[in-house]
C-alpha positions as a Markdown table, in Angstrom:
| # | Residue | x | y | z |
|---|---|---|---|---|
| 1 | Met | 206.4 | 265.7 | -32.9 |
| 2 | Ala | 207.9 | 262.4 | -30.6 |
| 3 | Lys | 207.2 | 264.6 | -27.7 |
| 4 | Ala | 204.1 | 264.6 | -28.2 |
| 5 | Glu | 203.3 | 261.3 | -29.2 |
| 6 | Glu | 205.1 | 260.2 | -26.0 |
| 7 | Lys | 202.7 | 262.3 | -24.5 |
| 8 | Lys | 199.7 | 260.9 | -26.1 |
| 9 | Ser | 201.2 | 257.2 | -25.1 |
| 10 | Glu | 201.5 | 258.8 | -21.6 |
| 11 | Asp | 198.4 | 260.3 | -21.9 |
| 12 | Gly | 197.0 | 256.8 | -23.0 |
| 13 | Gln | 199.3 | 254.8 | -20.7 |
| 14 | Glu | 197.7 | 256.6 | -17.2 |
| 15 | Glu | 194.3 | 256.3 | -18.7 |
| 16 | Val | 193.9 | 252.8 | -19.7 |
| 17 | Ala | 195.9 | 251.9 | -16.0 |
| 18 | Lys | 193.4 | 254.5 | -14.6 |
| 19 | Ser | 190.1 | 252.7 | -15.9 |
| 20 | Lys | 191.8 | 249.0 | -15.0 |
| 21 | Phe | 192.2 | 250.2 | -11.6 |
| 22 | Pro | 188.6 | 250.5 | -10.6 |
| 23 | Met | 187.2 | 248.1 | -13.1 |
| 24 | Trp | 189.7 | 245.7 | -10.5 |
| 25 | Val | 188.1 | 247.3 | -7.5 |
| 26 | Ile | 184.7 | 246.7 | -8.5 |
| 27 | Leu | 185.0 | 242.9 | -9.5 |
| 28 | Leu | 187.4 | 242.4 | -6.1 |
| 29 | Ile | 184.1 | 244.0 | -4.2 |
| 30 | Val | 181.3 | 242.5 | -6.5 |
| 31 | Ala | 182.9 | 238.8 | -5.5 |
| 32 | Gln | 182.8 | 239.4 | -2.0 |
| 33 | Val | 179.5 | 240.5 | -2.2 |
| 34 | Phe | 178.2 | 237.3 | -3.8 |
| 35 | Ile | 180.8 | 234.9 | -1.8 |
| 36 | Gly | 179.4 | 237.0 | 1.8 |
| 37 | Gly | 175.8 | 236.3 | 0.5 |
| 38 | Gly | 176.6 | 232.4 | -0.1 |
| 39 | Val | 177.8 | 232.2 | 3.1 |
| 40 | Ile | 175.0 | 233.7 | 4.8 |
| 41 | Ala | 172.2 | 232.0 | 2.8 |
| 42 | Val | 173.8 | 228.8 | 3.5 |
| 43 | Phe | 174.2 | 229.5 | 7.6 |
| 44 | Leu | 170.8 | 230.2 | 7.3 |
| 45 | Phe | 169.7 | 227.2 | 5.2 |
| 46 | Leu | 171.3 | 224.8 | 7.3 |
| 47 | Ser | 170.8 | 226.5 | 10.9 |
| 48 | Gly | 166.8 | 225.8 | 10.6 |
| 49 | Asp | 164.2 | 226.4 | 13.1 |
| 50 | Lys | 165.1 | 223.8 | 15.8 |
| 51 | Ser | 161.9 | 224.5 | 17.2 |
| 52 | Glu | 160.0 | 222.7 | 14.1 |
| 53 | Glu | 161.5 | 218.6 | 15.1 |
| 54 | Ile | 160.0 | 215.3 | 13.1 |
| 55 | Val | 158.2 | 213.6 | 15.1 |
| 56 | Glu | 157.8 | 210.4 | 14.0 |
| 57 | Glu | 154.0 | 209.0 | 14.3 |
| 58 | Pro | 153.4 | 205.4 | 15.9 |
| 59 | Thr | 152.2 | 203.0 | 13.5 |
| 60 | Val | 148.5 | 201.3 | 13.6 |
| 61 | Ala | 150.5 | 198.4 | 15.0 |
| 62 | Glu | 152.2 | 200.0 | 17.5 |
| 63 | Gln | 149.0 | 201.7 | 18.6 |
| 64 | Arg | 147.2 | 198.7 | 18.8 |
| 65 | Val | 149.7 | 197.0 | 21.2 |
| 66 | Glu | 150.4 | 200.2 | 23.0 |
| 67 | Pro | 147.6 | 202.9 | 22.6 |
| 68 | Thr | 148.8 | 205.9 | 24.9 |
| 69 | Gln | 151.4 | 206.2 | 21.9 |
| 70 | Thr | 148.5 | 207.7 | 20.0 |
| 71 | Arg | 149.1 | 211.1 | 19.8 |
| 72 | Asp | 145.9 | 212.6 | 18.3 |
| 73 | Pro | 142.6 | 211.0 | 20.0 |
| 74 | Ala | 140.8 | 212.9 | 17.3 |
| 75 | Ser | 142.1 | 211.1 | 14.7 |
| 76 | His | 140.1 | 207.8 | 16.1 |
| 77 | Ile | 137.1 | 207.3 | 13.8 |
| 78 | Gly | 134.1 | 207.5 | 16.5 |
| 79 | Pro | 130.6 | 205.7 | 16.1 |
| 80 | Gln | 129.5 | 205.8 | 12.6 |
| 81 | Phe | 125.8 | 206.0 | 11.4 |
| 82 | Asp | 124.9 | 205.1 | 7.5 |
| 83 | Leu | 121.9 | 206.3 | 5.9 |
| 84 | Asp | 120.1 | 204.5 | 2.8 |
| 85 | Pro | 121.4 | 205.9 | -1.0 |
| 86 | Phe | 119.8 | 208.7 | -1.8 |
| 87 | Ile | 119.0 | 208.6 | -6.2 |
| 88 | Val | 118.0 | 212.0 | -6.8 |
| 89 | Asn | 117.6 | 213.5 | -10.6 |
| 90 | Leu | 120.0 | 216.8 | -11.5 |
| 91 | Ile | 119.0 | 219.7 | -12.5 |
| 92 | Asp | 119.4 | 219.7 | -16.2 |
| 93 | Asp | 122.5 | 221.6 | -17.5 |
| 94 | Gly | 122.0 | 220.9 | -21.3 |
| 95 | Arg | 123.4 | 217.1 | -21.8 |
| 96 | Gly | 120.2 | 215.6 | -20.9 |
| 97 | Pro | 118.8 | 214.0 | -17.5 |
| 98 | Arg | 121.3 | 213.3 | -14.8 |
| 99 | Tyr | 120.8 | 210.9 | -11.9 |
| 100 | Leu | 123.0 | 210.8 | -8.9 |
| 101 | Lys | 122.8 | 208.0 | -6.6 |
| 102 | Val | 124.9 | 208.4 | -3.2 |
| 103 | Glu | 125.4 | 206.7 | -0.1 |
| 104 | Val | 126.6 | 208.6 | 3.4 |
| 105 | Lys | 127.9 | 208.1 | 6.4 |
| 106 | Phe | 128.3 | 210.2 | 9.2 |
| 107 | Glu | 131.2 | 209.7 | 12.5 |
| 108 | Leu | 129.5 | 210.8 | 15.2 |
| 109 | Glu | 130.8 | 212.7 | 18.4 |
| 110 | Ser | 129.1 | 209.7 | 20.8 |
| 111 | Pro | 127.2 | 207.1 | 20.6 |
| 112 | Glu | 124.3 | 209.5 | 21.8 |
| 113 | Val | 123.8 | 210.9 | 18.7 |
| 114 | Lys | 123.0 | 207.9 | 16.7 |
| 115 | Thr | 119.7 | 207.7 | 18.4 |
| 116 | Glu | 119.4 | 211.1 | 17.4 |
| 117 | Ile | 119.6 | 210.6 | 14.9 |
| 118 | Glu | 117.8 | 207.8 | 13.9 |
| 119 | Ser | 115.0 | 209.9 | 15.5 |
| 120 | Arg | 115.5 | 213.0 | 13.3 |
| 121 | Leu | 115.9 | 210.5 | 10.3 |
| 122 | Ala | 113.0 | 211.9 | 8.3 |
| 123 | Gln | 114.2 | 215.6 | 8.5 |
| 124 | Ile | 118.0 | 214.6 | 8.1 |
| 125 | Arg | 117.1 | 212.6 | 4.9 |
| 126 | Asp | 114.5 | 215.0 | 3.2 |
| 127 | Glu | 117.4 | 218.0 | 3.5 |
| 128 | Met | 119.7 | 215.8 | 1.9 |
| 129 | Leu | 117.4 | 215.4 | -0.8 |
| 130 | Met | 117.2 | 218.8 | -0.6 |
| 131 | Leu | 120.6 | 219.5 | -1.5 |
| 132 | Phe | 121.3 | 216.4 | -4.0 |
| 133 | Ser | 118.7 | 217.6 | -5.9 |
| 134 | Ser | 119.9 | 221.0 | -6.0 |
| 135 | Lys | 123.0 | 220.3 | -7.5 |
| 136 | Arg | 124.3 | 220.4 | -11.5 |
| 137 | Phe | 126.6 | 217.5 | -13.0 |
| 138 | Thr | 128.9 | 220.8 | -13.3 |
| 139 | Asp | 129.0 | 221.4 | -9.4 |
| 140 | Ile | 129.7 | 218.1 | -8.1 |
| 141 | Glu | 132.0 | 216.5 | -11.0 |
| 142 | Thr | 135.3 | 217.5 | -9.3 |
| 143 | Val | 137.2 | 216.5 | -6.2 |
| 144 | Asp | 136.3 | 220.1 | -5.0 |
| 145 | Gly | 132.5 | 220.0 | -5.9 |
| 146 | Lys | 132.3 | 216.9 | -3.7 |
| 147 | Arg | 134.3 | 218.3 | -0.8 |
| 148 | Leu | 131.5 | 221.2 | -1.2 |
| 149 | Leu | 128.9 | 218.9 | -1.1 |
| 150 | Lys | 130.4 | 217.1 | 2.5 |
| 151 | Asn | 131.4 | 220.4 | 3.6 |
| 152 | Glu | 127.0 | 221.7 | 2.8 |
| 153 | Ile | 125.9 | 217.6 | 4.0 |
| 154 | Phe | 127.8 | 218.8 | 7.5 |
| 155 | Thr | 126.4 | 221.8 | 8.3 |
| 156 | Arg | 123.2 | 221.1 | 7.2 |
| 157 | Val | 122.8 | 217.9 | 8.9 |
| 158 | Asn | 124.5 | 219.7 | 12.6 |
| 159 | Lys | 121.9 | 222.2 | 11.7 |
| 160 | Ile | 118.8 | 219.9 | 12.8 |
| 161 | Leu | 120.8 | 218.0 | 15.7 |
| 162 | Val | 119.9 | 219.5 | 19.2 |
| 163 | Thr | 121.8 | 217.3 | 21.8 |
| 164 | Gly | 125.1 | 216.7 | 19.4 |
| 165 | Arg | 127.0 | 216.9 | 16.1 |
| 166 | Ile | 128.5 | 214.8 | 13.5 |
| 167 | Lys | 132.2 | 215.2 | 13.4 |
| 168 | Arg | 132.7 | 213.7 | 9.9 |
| 169 | Val | 131.1 | 213.0 | 6.4 |
| 170 | Phe | 132.3 | 210.4 | 4.1 |
| 171 | Leu | 130.6 | 209.6 | 0.6 |
| 172 | Thr | 131.0 | 205.7 | 0.6 |
| 173 | Asp | 129.2 | 206.1 | -3.3 |
| 174 | Phe | 128.9 | 208.2 | -5.5 |
| 175 | Val | 127.2 | 207.7 | -8.8 |
| 176 | Ile | 126.6 | 210.2 | -11.5 |
| 177 | Gln | 124.9 | 208.8 | -14.7 |
């Protein structure tokens, strides 16, 4: 009977030794994978893309001193044209009557566009009045709604113009009551 117990204990030790050995190897392999992955991640993070270099824009004071340092000529504000204020009724959306007062300013491609806008002012104001009065309060109360409105103004006015274009639309006053 002692021999049977020894075999069992020997068998038990062999089983224990077999079960510990593969676990140790597995842990070693997993540790190496994590360390290798960490090294690769750090290398990729630190190497980065060399083509994306940070270029500092010259300040406004530096541009005044040396205009050739300006990197983007499109960032300069071109000639501008102010429109008289618009006051329109918005579409009633169940909250009662709402009024919109808007002042709009255009940035022009060139000074020649100003004369065309002045000659087509009635058409431009008519188009913008139709646009503003077709809006609900909920359409223009958010920042995204105002951006969409500016894009619509830009598109509609540029469809009217023949010899030139407006570059940007600025809403200089925007009141809803």
